[in-house]
N, C-alpha and C positions, 0 to 999 in steps of 0.2 A: 454567665460569668466564668472567666477562665482563671484558674488558680494553680499554684505550684506548692508542692510540699517539699520541705527541706528537712532532712534528717541528719543530725550531726552525731556520728558514731564516736564514742569515747569522751563525749562532753562531760559526763559525770566524773570520769577519772581525771580529766583536765581540771575541773573545778576543785576536786579534792586536792590535787597537786598544787594549784594556785593558792589555795587556802593556807597552806603551810610554807609557801615559797618565801615569804618575807623573813620569817624566823630562820629558815634554812640558809638563806643568803647572808643574813647577819652573822650566823655562826661560821659559815665558810669564809667570809671576808675577814672576820676577826682572826681566824686561824691563819689566813694568808698574811695578815698584818704581822703576826708573831714571826712567821718564817721570813718575811721580807725584811724585818728589822734585823734578824740574824744575818741575812745575806749582806745587807748594807754595812753592818758592823764589821763583818769579815773583810769586805772590800776596802773600807777605810783603813782598817788596821794593816792590811797588806801594803798600803801606800804610805803608811806613817814612818817617818825616819826614826831610827832608834839610836840615840846616843846613850842615855842613861836608862831608857825603858820606861820612865815615868809617864810620858805622854801616851805611849802605846797602851800601858796598863790602865790608864785613866779613861780611855775611850770605852763607853758602855752604851748598850742599847736598852731601851725600856719601852714598854707598851702599856698604855692606859686604856681601860675598857670603859666606855661611856654608855653601855647598854646597846643602843642601836648602831653604834660604830665604835671603832677603836682607833687609837693614834699611836704610831710608832715613832720613836726619836732615837737618834744616835748622836752622842756628843761627849763633851768633856767639861769639867769644871776648872781645869787648869787655866790660869790667866794668860800664860804665854802661848797657848794654842792658837790664838788669833794671829800672833806674829809668825808662827810656823805656817799656818794656812795661807796667809796673804803676804804680799810683798811688804817689806818695811823700808822706809826711806832712811837715808843717813841721819843719824841722831847722836846726841851727846849722852853718855851714860855717866851718872854721878852716884856716889854711894848714898844709900837710904838710911842706914843706921850707924855708919862709921864715918870717920873723917876722910878716909881714902879707900881706893880700890886696890886690892892686892892682886897682882898678876904674876904667875909663875913664868920664869924664863927658861928657855930650852937648855938642856945640859951642855950643848955644843957652844953656847955663847961664851965669847972670850977665848975660845980655843980654835979660832979660825974657821968655824962652821959656816956653811953657806945658808942663805935664806933668812927667814925671820928669826929673831932671837926669842920671840914669845912662843909659848906653848909648852907641851910636854907634861902638862898637869894631868891629874886624874880627870875622869869625865865629870866629876862633881865640881871641878875647879880648884880643888885643894892641891897644894904642891905635893909632889912626891917627897919621900923622906930625904932630907939633905939638899933638896932643890932650892936654888936661889929664887928670890921674888923681888919685884919692884913695886913701888906704890905710886898711884896717881890720884890727883884730886878729881879728874874726869878723863874720859877717853872719847874719841870720836869714832863711833861705829859706822862702818861704810854702808849699812843696810843689808838686807837679805832678799833673795828671790823666794817667793812663796812656794811651798810644797804642794798646795791644793789637794790634800788627801781627802777632804770631805767632798769637794766639788767633783774631783775625778772619780772618787769611789762611788758617788751617786750615779755618775754617768755610766760607769762600768756595771753597776748593779741593776740599772734600769731594765734591760731585757729580761733578766731573771725575775724581777719584781712584777713586771707586766705579765709574764707567763704564770706566776702564782695567782694573780687575781683573775686572769682569763680562765684558768683551770677551776677556780672557785665558782665562777659564774656558770661554767659548763657543767660542773657537778650539780649545781642547783637546778639547772634546766633539765638535766637527765632525771633528777628526782621528780620534777614536776611532770615530765613525760611518763614516768613510771608510776605516778600517783603516790610517791613515797616522800614527798617534801614535808 
C-alpha cells in the first residue's frame, strides 16, 4: 500500500484566527459603517443648495447597530427636500392657512426697472422693511429642476465607502493570518 503524509504548517494558528474572525469582521464592518455614513453625509451636504440653510442643517447621518450588522442612513425630515432632490412639474400654489399669497415686489417696480417685478424679499419670503407686496389667490409655479444632492452625493461617496469596507475585510484577514482575530 502506498500512502502520502500531508503536514499543514500553521493550521493551529489559522484555526485560532478563524475562531474569532466572525466577531472581528462584525466589529470592523460596523466601524466602517460609521465612517461611511459620515462620508456620505459630507458629500450630500456639499451638493445641497443653501438659500436659508435649513435644508443643509437638517441633513443628518445616523447608524443603527443590530449586533451582527449595522445600518447607516443619511436623510432629512424636511418635507420639501423631495422637491429639491427631484424635478417638480409645473403646478399651482395656493395658500394653506390664509386667503391669499403675499409676494414681495422688487424695489425697481414702477421706476422703469428691467426684468421681473417680483422678488427682492428676504430669503424667508418676508418683505424687506417698506417693500411693496401684492396678493394672489394662487400662482402658477413653472416647476424646478432637481438638485439630486442625495443621488449624486452617493455616487461621489461610492469609491471612498468601498475602500472603507475593503480595508475592514483586509484588517480582519490580516488578524486571521496573525492569529489575532
